[in-house]
Phi, psi and omega in degrees: 000322185281353179273336179278141182304323179292321178296319177297318180297316179297316180295321178295317179297317178296320179296319179296317179297317179296316180297314179297318179296315178295322177298318179294322178293318182292318185273358179053040175065026171267112191292329179296314177295322180301313183287329174295312179298318179296320178296318178297316178298320179298316180296315180297316180297321178295315179296316179296316178298319180293317179296318178297320179297316181295314181292323178296320179294321180289328179290330179288329185284000000 
């Protein structure tokens, strides 16, 4: 399922829904905490993606 473009899209949408739902449960519907947590997750995901991209590029060379 995850190799087909539609499957990837569905998995990404489900992952986003799960992350938003867990964030709302963790922050108990306090929006300031929700957006802080979401921002931290966004930064971590960006850093991890960038590091994976750099290492993947170095492994090809």
